[in-house]
Structure formats: structure tokens, C-alpha cells
GUVOVO-404426 format. One record per residue (C-alpha): y negated, x negated, z. Coordinates in steps of 0.02 Angstrom, whole numbers, plus 32768, in hexadecimal, padded with zeros to 4 digits. Example, Ala and Ser with C-alpha at 12.3 -4.5 7.8 and 13.67 -1.06 7.14 Angstrom:
<rs>
R;80E1;7D99;8186
R;8035;7D54;8165
</rs>
This chain:
<rs>
R;7A55;E49D;DCFC
R;79C7;E508;DD0C
R;79F6;E582;DC83
R;7974;E5F7;DCB8
R;78C6;E576;DC97
R;7869;E5AC;DBFF
R;77E9;E54E;DB8F
R;7795;E5D8;DB42
R;7710;E5CC;DAA5
R;76F0;E684;DA5F
R;76B1;E639;D9CB
R;7758;E5D7;D9BB
R;77CE;E645;D9FB
R;779E;E6F9;D9BC
R;77FD;E736;D92B
R;778E;E71B;D88A
R;7732;E7B8;D83E
R;7761;E816;D8E8
R;76B4;E86D;D8F2
R;7696;E90B;D894
R;7737;E8EC;D808
R;77A7;E96F;D810
R;7865;E951;D84F
R;78BA;E927;D7C2
R;782E;E885;D77B
R;7839;E869;D830
R;78FB;E846;D832
R;78EB;E7F7;D789
R;788D;E769;D7E6
R;78F4;E769;D875
R;7966;E6B7;D84F
R;79B2;E630;D89B
R;79EF;E58D;D878
R;7A91;E545;D8D4
R;7AB2;E48C;D8B5
R;7B48;E433;D8ED
R;7B74;E375;D905
R;7C1D;E361;D920
R;7CB2;E2F7;D92F
R;7D43;E35C;D959
R;7CFE;E3F9;D91C
R;7CCA;E439;D9CE
R;7C26;E439;D9C5
R;7C5B;E489;D907
R;7CAF;E520;D97D
R;7C12;E538;D9EF
R;7B93;E53E;D95C
R;7C12;E5C0;D908
R;7C1C;E60D;D9A3
R;7B43;E627;D9C3
R;7B5C;E64C;D907
R;7BBA;E702;D937
R;7B57;E71A;D9B8
R;7AAB;E70F;D97B
R;7AF1;E76C;D8E6
R;7AFA;E813;D95A
R;7A5B;E7EA;D98F
R;7A26;E814;D8E8
R;79F8;E753;D8AE
R;7A0A;E724;D803
R;7A7B;E68F;D82F
R;7AAD;E5F0;D7DD
R;7B2D;E576;D833
R;7B1D;E4D6;D7EA
R;7B3A;E412;D809
R;7AB3;E3AE;D82A
R;7ABB;E33C;D7AF
R;7AAD;E3E7;D72F
R;79FA;E3F5;D75A
R;7949;E392;D755
R;78B4;E39A;D7EE
R;7850;E414;D765
R;78E9;E484;D788
R;78E0;E4B4;D825
R;782C;E4F1;D81E
R;787D;E57B;D7C0
R;78C2;E5D6;D836
R;78AB;E638;D8D4
R;7909;E5CD;D949
R;796F;E54A;D93A
R;7A0A;E524;D992
R;7A59;E47B;D9B2
R;7B1B;E451;D9D6
R;7B32;E397;D9ED
R;7BC7;E341;DA27
R;7BB1;E29B;DA5E
R;7C24;E212;DA0B
R;7C50;E144;DA2A
R;7BD4;E0FC;DA94
R;7B4E;E18C;DA9D
R;7B42;E198;D9D7
R;7B2A;E23B;D97E
R;7BB1;E26D;D92D
R;7BDE;E228;D863
R;7BA1;E2D3;D831
R;7AF6;E2D4;D887
R;7AD3;E21C;D85F
R;7A60;E240;D7C5
R;7A09;E2CA;D805
R;79E7;E251;D8AB
R;799C;E1C4;D840
R;7940;E244;D7F4
R;78E5;E267;D890
R;78CE;E1B5;D8B2
R;785E;E17E;D82D
R;77B0;E144;D85C
R;774B;E194;D7E7
R;7770;E24A;D838
R;76C2;E273;D88C
R;76F7;E29E;D943
R;76C4;E364;D91F
R;7722;E37B;D88C
R;77AA;E3E0;D8F3
R;772D;E451;D94E
R;775C;E4E7;D900
R;77E9;E4D0;D939
R;7868;E538;D9CB
R;78F6;E503;D9E3
R;7988;E4E9;DA8C
R;7A25;E474;DA60
R;7ADD;E473;DAC8
R;7B17;E3D2;DACD
R;7BC7;E3A5;DAE5
R;7C1A;E308;DB40
R;7C8A;E2BB;DB9A
R;7C48;E287;DC4F
R;7CDF;E209;DC6E
R;7C3C;E1A4;DBE4
R;7BAD;E140;DC43
R;7B2E;E184;DB95
R;7B7B;E23B;DBBB
R;7B27;E2BA;DB4B
R;7AC2;E21C;DB12
R;7AC5;E274;DA4E
R;7A6F;E333;DA8D
R;79F5;E2CA;DB13
R;79B3;E259;DA8C
R;7991;E2E2;DA0C
R;7945;E343;DA93
R;78CF;E2B9;DAAE
R;78B1;E283;D9F9
R;7897;E354;D9D0
R;7812;E34F;DA62
R;77BD;E2B8;DA15
R;779E;E315;D969
R;7758;E390;D9CD
R;77E8;E41A;D9D5
R;77EE;E491;DA56
R;788D;E4B1;DAC2
R;788D;E560;DAEF
R;7923;E56C;DB50
R;795F;E4F4;DBB7
R;79DF;E483;DB5B
R;7AAA;E49C;DB93
R;7B14;E3F9;DBBD
R;7BE4;E429;DBBB
R;7C57;E3A9;DC0C
R;7D04;E3A8;DBB9
R;7D3A;E350;DC55
R;7D21;E3F8;DCD1
R;7DD6;E450;DCF2
R;7D92;E4DA;DC73
R;7D4A;E470;DBFD
R;7C97;E482;DB9F
R;7CB0;E54F;DBC2
R;7C8A;E542;DC72
R;7BC0;E502;DC4C
R;7BD5;E564;DB85
R;7BEB;E617;DBC6
R;7B74;E625;DC45
R;7AF1;E5C9;DBD6
R;7B0D;E624;DB47
R;7AF6;E6D5;DBA3
R;7A5C;E699;DBDC
R;7A14;E66F;DB43
R;7A4F;E70C;DAED
R;79E6;E75D;DB79
R;795B;E6F8;DB5B
R;795F;E718;DAA2
R;7955;E7CC;DABE
R;78BC;E7B6;DB2D
R;7867;E758;DABA
R;78AB;E788;DA0D
R;78A6;E84A;DA2C
R;78E6;E899;D9B5
R;787A;E923;D94A
R;7882;E9EA;D95F
R;7918;EA3C;D9A7
R;7991;E9B7;D956
R;7A08;E95E;D9D2
R;7A70;E8DD;D9C8
R;7B22;E8F4;D96E
R;7BA3;E924;D9F2
R;7C28;E8AC;DA39
R;7C9E;E93A;DA10
R;7C67;E932;D94B
R;7CB6;E8B4;D8DA
R;7C45;E838;D890
R;7C54;E81B;D7DA
R;7CBA;E785;D79F
R;7C6C;E6E5;D774
R;7CEB;E6B0;D6EE
R;7D4F;E722;D686
R;7DDC;E6F1;D5FF
R;7DE2;E72D;D54E
R;7E98;E733;D52C
R;7ED9;E755;D47E
R;7F51;E7E5;D497
R;7F65;E7EC;D3BD
R;7F9E;E73A;D3C4
R;804D;E6F9;D3C7
R;808C;E6BF;D457
R;8084;E605;D465
R;812D;E5A7;D451
R;817D;E552;D4DA
R;8166;E49E;D474
R;80A6;E4B0;D469
R;807A;E3E3;D489
R;7FDD;E427;D51A
R;8081;E455;D58F
R;80C3;E3C7;D5EF
R;8162;E3B0;D5E0
R;81AC;E38E;D694
R;8246;E420;D6ED
R;8219;E474;D778
R;8223;E3DC;D7FA
R;81FC;E334;D795
R;818D;E306;D716
R;81CB;E2CF;D676
R;8196;E25A;D5F1
R;8170;E2D7;D55C
R;81CF;E2C9;D4CA
R;8116;E2FD;D47E
R;808F;E2A0;D42D
R;8043;E24E;D4C2
R;7F85;E264;D48D
R;7FAA;E32E;D48E
R;7FDA;E326;D540
R;7F3B;E2F0;D59B
R;7ECB;E34B;D5CD
R;7E0F;E333;D59A
R;7DC1;E300;D638
R;7D06;E2D9;D638
R;7D12;E20D;D652
R;7DE4;E219;D646
R;7E3A;E17E;D62A
R;7EF2;E172;D5D6
R;7F6B;E128;D651
R;802B;E0F5;D65A
R;8091;E102;D6D9
R;80F1;E05C;D6EE
R;813F;E05E;D792
R;8150;E0EB;D825
R;81A2;E082;D8B0
R;81BF;E0C2;D961
R;8189;E049;D9E2
R;81CE;E08F;DA73
R;8280;E096;DAAE
R;82FD;E133;DA87
R;82FE;E163;DB2C
R;8243;E160;DB55
R;81F5;E1ED;DB79
R;8162;E1D8;DAFE
R;818E;E1B9;DA4A
R;80F6;E13B;DA04
R;80F2;E110;D969
R;80AB;E06A;D91D
R;806B;E0A9;D84F
R;8039;E03B;D7C3
R;7FE0;E073;D73B
R;7FA6;E022;D6A0
R;7EFD;E059;D64B
R;7EEE;E057;D591
R;7E22;E035;D5A5
R;7DD2;DFDD;D611
R;7D29;E024;D6A4
R;7C8E;DFFE;D650
R;7C78;DF84;D6EE
R;7D00;DF12;D748
R;7D5B;DF75;D7D4
R;7D04;DF57;D884
R;7D50;DF55;D929
R;7D4A;E00A;D965
R;7D6A;E05C;D8A2
R;7DDD;E0EC;D8BC
R;7E36;E14E;D822
R;7E60;E1FF;D820
R;7EE8;E248;D7E4
R;7F02;E301;D7A7
R;7F9C;E340;D7D6
R;7FF9;E3E2;D789
R;804A;E47B;D7D3
R;8101;E48C;D7CB
R;8152;E503;D73B
R;81BF;E54B;D7B7
R;811E;E574;D82D
R;80BD;E5A5;D781
R;8157;E614;D74A
R;814F;E661;D7FE
R;8090;E6A1;D7E3
R;8096;E6CB;D73C
R;812E;E745;D777
R;80E3;E790;D82C
R;8046;E7B7;D7B1
R;80A4;E80E;D728
R;803C;E7A3;D6A8
R;80D7;E77B;D637
R;80AA;E7D7;D5A5
R;7FF2;E772;D599
R;8033;E6C7;D5F1
R;805E;E66B;D547
R;7FD9;E6C4;D4C7
R;7F42;E64F;D49A
R;7E9A;E656;D506
R;7DE6;E65E;D4C1
R;7D4B;E613;D4F7
R;7CC6;E668;D493
R;7C40;E609;D505
R;7C98;E56E;D50C
R;7CA0;E51A;D5B4
R;7C21;E5A0;D601
R;7C9E;E607;D601
R;7D07;E5AD;D689
R;7CF2;E558;D72B
R;7CBE;E4B4;D73C
R;7D5B;E433;D730
R;7D9F;E49A;D6AE
R;7D39;E470;D623
R;7DD8;E42A;D5C6
R;7E16;E4C9;D5A1
R;7D79;E4E4;D522
R;7D8C;E446;D4D4
R;7E49;E43C;D4C0
R;7E44;E502;D479
R;7DC7;E4BC;D3FE
R;7E8D;E473;D3B7
R;7F09;E4AF;D40E
R;7F4A;E552;D44D
R;7F21;E565;D508
R;7F8A;E5ED;D572
R;7F72;E62B;D60A
R;7FFC;E5D2;D652
R;7FBA;E52E;D611
R;7F0F;E54C;D67C
R;7F9C;E57E;D70D
R;7FF0;E4E2;D6FD
R;7F84;E468;D6DC
R;7EE3;E4C7;D725
R;7EC8;E53B;D7BB
R;7F12;E508;D851
R;7F90;E595;D884
R;7FE8;E527;D92F
R;7F4F;E512;D986
R;7F13;E543;DA26
R;7E99;E5DA;D9E8
R;7DD5;E5CC;DA35
R;7D92;E685;DA6E
R;7D52;E6B7;D9BB
R;7DEE;E6BB;D97D
R;7E33;E73B;D9FD
R;7D92;E791;D9E5
R;7DAC;E7B5;D92E
R;7E79;E7DA;D953
R;7E49;E86F;D9B8
R;7DEC;E8CD;D92F
R;7E87;E8B2;D8B9
R;7F13;E8ED;D934
R;7F1D;E99A;D910
R;7F89;E9DB;D9B9
R;7EEB;E9F3;DA3A
R;7F4F;E9B2;DAD5
R;7F71;E912;DA7A
R;7EB4;E900;DA1F
R;7E5C;E92F;DAD0
R;7EB9;E895;DB2E
R;7E9B;E826;DA9F
R;7DD9;E853;DACB
R;7DF9;E83A;DB6F
R;7E3F;E780;DB5E
R;7D98;E770;DAE6
R;7D2F;E7BC;DB79
R;7CAF;E700;DBB9
R;7CCB;E762;DC68
R;7D86;E75F;DC5C
R;7D73;E683;DC2B
R;7E17;E65B;DCBE
R;7E80;E6E0;DC80
R;7E4F;E6BD;DBC5
R;7E80;E5EC;DC0A
R;7F14;E623;DC71
R;7F64;E68A;DBAE
R;7F34;E5E8;DB43
R;7F00;E544;DB7D
R;7F71;E53A;DBFE
R;8032;E573;DBC1
R;7FD4;E515;DB0A
R;8000;E5C4;DABC
R;7FE1;E5AF;D9FF
R;7FB0;E640;D972
R;805A;E63F;D942
R;8085;E68B;D9EE
R;7FE9;E6E7;DA0B
R;800A;E74D;D969
R;80BD;E774;D9A5
R;8075;E7B8;DA52
R;8007;E828;D9EF
R;8072;E86D;D965
R;800A;E8FD;D918
R;7F73;E872;D8FB
R;7F8C;E85E;D830
R;7F14;E7DF;D7DA
R;7EE3;E814;D73C
R;7F13;E78D;D6D2
R;7E4A;E782;D686
R;7E0B;E766;D728
R;7E79;E6DA;D751
R;7DF7;E63F;D744
R;7D91;E6B9;D7AF
R;7E08;E6B6;D84F
R;7E6A;E633;D85D
R;7E1F;E586;D87D
R;7E1A;E4F6;D80A
R;7E90;E450;D82F
R;7E24;E3C5;D853
R;7E4E;E317;D83B
R;7E96;E2B8;D8D8
R;7E34;E219;D8EC
R;7EA4;E160;D918
R;7E5E;E0C4;D94D
R;7E90;E03A;D8DD
R;7EF8;DFBB;D926
R;7EEE;DF29;D8C2
R;7E65;DECE;D86E
R;7E21;DE2C;D82A
R;7E9A;DDCF;D7C7
R;7F3D;DE55;D801
R;7ECC;DEBC;D792
R;7F13;DE5D;D6EA
R;7FC0;DE79;D6B5
R;7FD5;DDD0;D667
R;7F7D;DD73;D6FE
R;7FFB;DDDD;D778
R;809E;DD94;D75C
R;80BA;DDEC;D6B4
R;80F1;DDB2;D60F
R;805E;DDC8;D595
R;80B3;DE24;D523
R;8100;DEA3;D5A9
R;8052;DEF8;D5A5
R;7FD7;DF28;D533
R;7F6F;DF78;D5BF
R;7EBF;DF05;D5EA
R;7EC6;DF4E;D699
R;7F4E;DF85;D733
R;7F25;DFE5;D7CA
R;7FA1;DFF9;D856
R;7F86;E08A;D8C1
R;7FE1;E0A6;D979
R;800C;E161;D985
R;805D;E1AC;DA27
R;80A6;E243;D9E1
R;806A;E2EE;DA4C
R;80FF;E324;DA91
R;8119;E3AB;DB33
R;8154;E438;DB8F
R;80CA;E4BC;DBD6
R;80C4;E526;DC77
R;812D;E5A1;DC13
R;81AA;E517;DBF1
R;8197;E519;DB48
R;819B;E476;DACF
R;8124;E441;DA76
R;80F4;E3C2;D9E6
R;804D;E3A3;D9B4
R;801E;E3DB;D906
R;7FDA;E328;D8CB
R;8088;E2DB;D930
R;80F2;E359;D8C6
R;80AB;E310;D82A
R;8094;E25F;D859
R;8142;E273;D8B5
R;81B7;E28E;D80A
R;813D;E236;D78B
R;81A7;E1BA;D71F
R;8181;E10C;D6D2
R;814B;E126;D629
R;80E4;E1C2;D65C
R;8031;E1CD;D608
R;7F95;E225;D67B
R;7EE6;E228;D675
R;7E9A;E1E6;D706
R;7DCE;E1B3;D730
R;7D98;E125;D7A6
R;7D03;E118;D814
R;7CAD;E083;D83B
R;7C9F;E03D;D8FA
R;7C05;E07B;D961
R;7B9E;E040;D9D7
R;7BA8;DF74;DA14
R;7C50;DF4E;D9D9
R;7C3D;DFAC;D92D
R;7B84;DF74;D8F0
R;7BB9;DEBD;D908
R;7BC1;DE5C;D859
R;7C47;DE32;D7F2
R;7CC9;DDAA;D83B
R;7C83;DD2F;D7A9
R;7BC5;DD36;D7F9
R;7B85;DCC4;D87C
R;7B2E;DD48;D8D3
R;7BC1;DDA2;D900
R;7B93;DDD6;D9B6
R;7C2E;DE31;D9ED
R;7CB3;DDA6;D9B1
R;7C67;DD1D;D9F8
R;7C39;DD59;DA9B
R;7CCD;DD4F;DB1D
R;7D23;DE04;DB41
R;7D65;DE60;DBD3
R;7DD7;DEE9;DB75
R;7E33;DF66;DBFE
R;7EAD;DFD8;DB9A
R;7F4D;E05D;DBB7
R;7FB9;E097;DB57
R;7F9F;E0AB;DAA8
R;7EC7;E07C;DAD0
R;7F15;DFB5;DA9E
R;7F0D;E000;D9EF
R;7E4F;DFDE;D9E9
R;7E51;DF49;DA67
R;7EC1;DEED;D9E5
R;7E6A;DEF8;D944
R;7DC3;DECC;D9B0
R;7E32;DE29;D9E5
R;7E6D;DE13;D92D
R;7DBF;DE26;D8F9
R;7D82;DD91;D97E
R;7E21;DD2B;D949
R;7DF1;DD3F;D89D
R;7D2E;DD21;D8A3
R;7D3C;DC77;D90B
R;7D8C;DBE4;D91A
R;7DAF;DBC5;D9B1
R;7D9B;DC8E;D9E7
R;7D30;DCBF;DA6A
R;7D91;DCDB;DB28
R;7DD4;DD6C;DB2E
R;7E2C;DDC3;DBC2
R;7EA6;DE68;DBB6
R;7ECF;DED0;DC5F
R;7F43;DF47;DBEE
R;7F96;DFDC;DC57
R;8044;E033;DC32
R;80E5;E079;DC74
R;8162;DFDB;DC5C
R;8167;DF30;DBF5
R;8219;DF6A;DBB5
R;81D4;E030;DB77
R;8118;E018;DB40
R;80D6;DF70;DB59
R;807E;DF82;DAA1
R;808C;DEE5;DA52
R;80C9;DE80;DAD2
R;80F4;DDE5;DA4F
R;805E;DDE2;DA0C
R;8020;DDBC;DAB2
R;8094;DD54;DAF4
R;8057;DCEB;DA6C
R;7FAB;DCF0;DA5A
R;7FB2;DCCB;DB1A
R;800E;DC2C;DB18
R;7F74;DB93;DAF1
R;7F04;DC1B;DAA8
R;7E61;DC6E;DAE2
R;7EBE;DD09;DB13
R;7EF7;DD34;DBC1
R;7F63;DDEA;DBC4
R;7F76;DE14;DC79
R;7FF6;DEB1;DC6D
R;7FEE;DF4D;DD09
R;80A7;DF90;DCF7
R;807C;E034;DD6D
R;813D;E05D;DD5E
R;8184;DFB1;DD8C
R;8103;DF44;DDE2
R;8159;DED7;DE12
R;818F;DE83;DD55
R;817B;DDDD;DD53
R;80E2;DD91;DCF8
R;811A;DD4C;DC47
R;8080;DD2A;DC07
R;8060;DC76;DC3D
R;7F98;DC7E;DC3C
R;7FA1;DD2B;DC99
R;800A;DCD3;DD1F
R;7FA0;DC3F;DD16
R;7EEA;DCBE;DD33
R;7F5D;DD13;DDC6
R;7F8A;DC7E;DE21
R;7EBE;DC3B;DE0B
R;7E79;DCD9;DE55
R;7E56;DD17;DEFE
R;7EC7;DDAC;DF1F
R;7E5B;DE2A;DF71
R;7EE2;DE91;DF9E
R;7EAD;DEA7;E070
R;7E23;DE41;E0B8
R;7EAA;DDE6;E126
R;7EFC;DD97;E077
R;7E66;DD77;E03F
R;7E58;DCB2;E036
R;7DA6;DC52;E01D
R;7DDE;DC08;DF6B
R;7D17;DC0A;DF45
R;7C73;DBE8;DF77
R;7C3C;DCAB;DF87
R;7C8D;DD0C;E044
R;7D2F;DD47;E00C
R;7D51;DD9F;E0A0
R;7CAB;DDF8;E0AE
R;7CBE;DE30;DFEF
R;7D85;DE5F;E003
R;7D3F;DECA;E0AE
R;7CB7;DF24;E032
R;7D4A;DF48;DF98
R;7DB4;DF8D;E02D
R;7D3F;E01F;E04F
R;7D35;E05C;DF82
R;7DEC;E033;DF57
R;7E3F;E0CB;DF29
R;7ED3;E07A;DEE9
R;7F32;DFF9;DF87
R;7FD8;DFE3;DF3B
R;7FCA;E01B;DE96
R;7FE6;DFA7;DDFE
R;7F76;DFF8;DD8B
R;7EF1;DF9A;DD1D
R;7E4A;DFB8;DDA5
R;7EDF;DF5A;DE28
R;7EEE;DEBE;DDAC
R;7E35;DEC1;DD84
R;7E02;DEA8;DE41
R;7E9D;DE18;DE53
R;7E3F;DDB6;DDBC
R;7D87;DDDA;DE09
R;7D44;DD3A;DDE2
R;7D87;DD2A;DD37
R;7D43;DDCC;DD0C
R;7C8E;DDB5;DD60
R;7C7C;DCFA;DD1A
R;7CA3;DD45;DC67
R;7C32;DDD7;DC81
R;7BA6;DD4F;DCC1
R;7BB3;DD06;DC13
R;7B97;DD97;DBB8
R;7C3D;DDDE;DB96
R;7C57;DE8A;DB40
R;7CB4;DEE3;DBB8
R;7D30;DF76;DB44
R;7D7C;E010;DBA0
R;7DF9;E06D;DB2A
R;7E8B;E0F7;DB59
R;7E9D;E16C;DBBF
R;7E0A;E1E4;DBFD
R;7DDF;E224;DC9C
R;7E11;E1B1;DD2D
R;7E2E;E12A;DCD8
R;7D7A;E0F4;DC97
R;7D39;E10E;DD40
R;7DAD;E0BE;DD90
R;7D8D;E021;DD2B
R;7CC9;E021;DD33
R;7CF6;E025;DE01
R;7D4B;DF93;DE05
R;7CE2;DF2A;DD9B
R;7C6C;DF5A;DE02
R;7CCF;DF12;DE8B
R;7CF9;DE7E;DE20
R;7C19;DE4B;DE17
R;7C1D;DE72;DEDD
R;7CB4;DE05;DF0D
R;7C6B;DD6A;DE97
R;7BC7;DD74;DED6
R;7B71;DDB5;DE47
R;7B16;DE65;DEA9
R;7B01;DE75;DF52
R;7B50;DF10;DF56
R;7BAC;DFB6;DF0A
R;7B02;DFF8;DEC3
R;7AB8;DF6E;DE7E
R;7B6B;DF43;DE1E
R;7B69;DFEC;DDDE
R;7AA1;DFCA;DDA8
R;7ACE;DF14;DD52
R;7B70;DF66;DD0A
R;7AF9;DFF4;DCC0
R;7A84;DF8C;DC87
R;7AB6;DEE5;DC76
R;7B4F;DEE1;DC0A
R;7B94;DF32;DB7B
R;7C16;DF9C;DB9B
R;7C7C;DFF1;DAF7
R;7CDF;E096;DB2D
R;7D58;E0F4;DAD1
R;7DC6;E163;DB1F
R;7E09;E206;DB0D
</rs>
């Protein structure tokens, strides 16, 4: 990436009023707008870091969601910087979709943004075909409207060993140099030194005169140190007023892997008290908002010496503006119920996350011991990226552990919301669809529940040991693992995106995604969104369209999720399930349909075993496959895709939707290579290059990997 290329227009990039005005006048007009579009919070982290960088260059900065502004507001600043993630199938994040639609209005004249000077940093995953698509199409559209890209936009790849920082840190350094050269500070004014703390963006107001809140305050979720328990307090008082939230009651929390299996995987069933505005479509997700364990909250309060302040009410004189994005519920709830620092730590601030660099930087100014402050500054230095990574990301060292490593660092209670990150919701693919979303139609007595919607999610508990041999359990895993049936929580729903998400409702005859064949490839819990699609297909059409599912897991006994359902659906139905058991490859294929399909296909393992069962040159095709195969002798999904080359190619040429779900990284690339091989083997394409082009341009591929 050529970060040194600069497109300059003096009129566009010069600080307004920099002519004969004095320093104060120049600084008053020195403003930057940093906009972010983010699903998981990574782009927001980048935007906030850029905001702090520009503040040190003495810009007045605003860091806001893209949906919070319109095109006209872009023209009110010297510089606009976008930080945008790509989600789904090359889509904009949910909090950038309204802004994106506003840019697509046909009535906008082509020169309406001619006074806009901007740059952009995109966050993407190179295992997706539409890598960094959101940032690229944003820049293209801004250019069509006359905006000037004054500094070359950057693209970060989450697949890189060191993550986004590999590209982001040098890009930010070059951007800083460019700004100093093209937006020089007036007179003798210098940037704020890195050794000087910045003004906090958010300051909590603790009512020291008010009595401490009682332990039975209804906002407290009454669970013990390790488990979430249903509260005896009025249930409505326990529910966080999250924007767009829906109240859900947990009906079951079932472990679906054997007790002796290394991974704990849960199937959670939740009844929703209200239905979404539109029926849920394939690819839809549910977001759950975890909470910190009370033992961790107690430990932090003791470590920070907040015992006298933790249970006193907080005041929010400026409402939601007093808080970071994601904590607006505090101001809303405080209007009727006392909110304390303990509540904020329990429900809102992530105290067990692996911190970003900015956390260590802010902590360095709060350490009273000079050697500890210096060490924190060293770790936060972008020049020490590998050392920072080795200290934080590799061992998954948490914020609580870092605070123990630097005992002289004490965060003032009023700065908690400025120093600690916000707990972000965890998004899970919905695992059921069609009629199974209706409890009264899914085998239960109508009187058993009055909920209009039942949603299932398949969750792999995050439990592991780090390189320093410390056990780790993810925040959401600890929360969900202890949730008991009957607990009421607040969730949000998001419709599916891309090809499947835009399909019509099941009753519509124009439902493209459910009237076409499907070739689905899933590994592990990635089978959840595939199951929703198959349920949707079964409910939408009679008979349903043909579907072929390659399901990769370790073994039939341990993690062949929904095995009974696949067996029942395959017997005489339109669904064929081909399991790939990587740890017991000799397991018999019990699914009759899968067994029949495997016998009908040429096994393209070697040229010697290939047989001319079709009218194309199987031996030549097998030889071509051998040149590209890297998984010979394995029992992964890509291995079985090649074994069923004829069937796969037939469905693809009949317009099948191809779905790839599961682990990111090597799997999606290996599956795409196998799909290309099937097109060559079946004679659809003459060679690998043509097959890759065919798959990219003529086949609808829906990918959901993590």
C-alpha cells in the first residue's frame, strides 16, 4: 500500500482562515470529524485512537457513528476520517447503513461533496472474497460526489498474525506526518507531547452526599460469584434499556457435547416476548450482552480503593452525552433508579478484556511509581508493537491482571468510564428458522408458552489455557454458562445480510434463496446458520429445493450437532448430509442419502482410482486436482467436496446458492479451492483460472466465518 501518495488541493486541505488570523482563530477552526462504522467495536477503537492522535495535534475532534451524521455535516470540518469495517457479504456495518443510504440518493449532485477532504481506514478479513468491500465502495462513492481523498486510505487485515495493527500503525504514523505538513500549527504552538495526559472525554459525577445504595437495589442482577441466578426482584427492573432491545426468557441451556469432550458447546433456547417488525430471514443473528462476575467487580473495587464510592449514586447532568457510546442505558435508567459505580462495572465496563494500546497509555499517567509508568509507556509505544503483542494478546492477559502487574496505577473513580472499555454485545447466528421459530408449532403444547417467537443459538464456550498456562474463560462464556432457565435478559436481533438476508418472506413465491438448490459447507458451530436456512427452505416450499450439506466436525459421538435431525431429514428427503469426521475418518456413513451419493460419485483421490463413470476425462481431471490438493489423505470438508464433484457441479450449474460457514482462516480458502476443482473435474471450466473466475462472478456465495 502506497501510504506516501498524497492527492492535494490547497483549497481543500488548508485549515480554514489560516491566512492572517492569529493562532487562537486558526485553532478555533481546526476541526476534524472521525466517523466509524463498526459491528464488533474494532473500527470504533481505531476511530477513538485517531481522535486522540488528532487531539494531540490540537484539532477539535468529534468521534461519532457514521449514522449520526448526514452528508452536509461532512463539509463543516477541515478533515474527515472514516474507520469502517466490512461485515457479512461486503456490507456496511449496521451503524453505518443509514449514512450509506444517504450517500446513494440519486438526487445528490456529483459535486455536492467537492469541499470534503477525507481519508479512510478499512478493517476486513482476507478470507472473505469481498475483502474490505465497505471501505472501498465508500471511497468510490465519495469520489463520485466530488470528495477529495487527500491521504491514501489504508486497509487492515484481521487475518494477519499481528492483526490490524500491522498496517494501521504505520498508516497512522504517515497520516500524522502528512497532517503536520499540510495543516501546520500556527506560530510557536507545538503538538501536545506524548508525555502529557489528555483531557478525559468522559467524567463520572458521583454523589458523595447521597447514602449508599442498598444491596437489594433492583438494578442488581442477583447471581452468585460463579452463576447467574433468576432474581427475586421485579424482572422488569433487571432489564437494561438497550436501544432496539427485546426481552427474552431462557427456556433451556443444554450442553450438547459429552462431558468428557474437551469443548463445552451449549444449545440455548430463548422465548422472545415481542416479534421483530419483519420475519427473521436466513442469516439472522442475536446479540447477547454479557455481564461481569461479581467476584471480578469486587476485586477491581478493592484494587482501585473504591469501596467508599462504589455504591453511591451516579449523576448524569448531560444525559447520554456524559457517557461513551454503549452506556446510554445508564442515563436512561438513572432517571428512575439509582445507578452506582458498581452497577456500571457489572453491566457496562469490560474489566476482563485484553486491552488495546490506548488503555496502557492512559494507565501510564496514573501510575505513581516512575518505573511502572515508564514500563507502561514502553508497552504503549507503537514502535514496540511486538512487545505489546507478546505482553497482551499472546497470553490473553486481561485488564485485571495488568492492574495487578502495576500496583501503583490507581484509576480515579470519576475516570472509570474514560479508562475502561465498554462491554460489547456478542453476536450469535440463529440456529432455527421457519415454523420452528413458533413454539406452538414446534412440538410444544400451546399452553406451555405465550411467547410469539422461540430462538435457538449454538454457542461454543471459550475456555482454554494460554501460553503462560493460565486458564481462560471468555466473558460471554462465563455469563451464558451460568444462566439458568427462567432468567430474563435483553437481546437484540439483526436480519441476515447478503444473498440470504435479502430473500423474501417464506410465503412469497419470489423467495430466491429458498427456491434454488443449496450447497452448504459448515464446520463446528458454523452449522447453526445453515440449519436456519434449511428450516426456512423446508417451511417455504413443498417440496423444498434440493440441498447438499458437507458438515465437518471431529467425531460422530462428540460434536456431530443435530445428528438425529440430519438423519431424519436425509431419509427420502431433499437434503443430503455428508459428514466429515476429522478424528474418526473411518466412521461409517449412516446417512442413507449420503452413502448413496458417495457411491454415485467418482472418488478423485488419485489418478489410479479415478474411473470413467461420466462423459468427461476423469483421469485428466483427477491429475489436475492432484497438482493443487494440499489435503490428500485428510478427512475434511474440502476432501468430501472433491469426492462428490459431480453432484456439487450439477447443483452449481443449476443455480445453487453456495454457503460457507464456520471457522475463518484456512477453511474458507480450502473450500473455495475444492469448489473450483469440482468445476474443472466436471468439465464446467477448462482450468483453475477459469473456475476461480466462474465461482467469483457466476455463483452466489454466502460466507459467514469467524
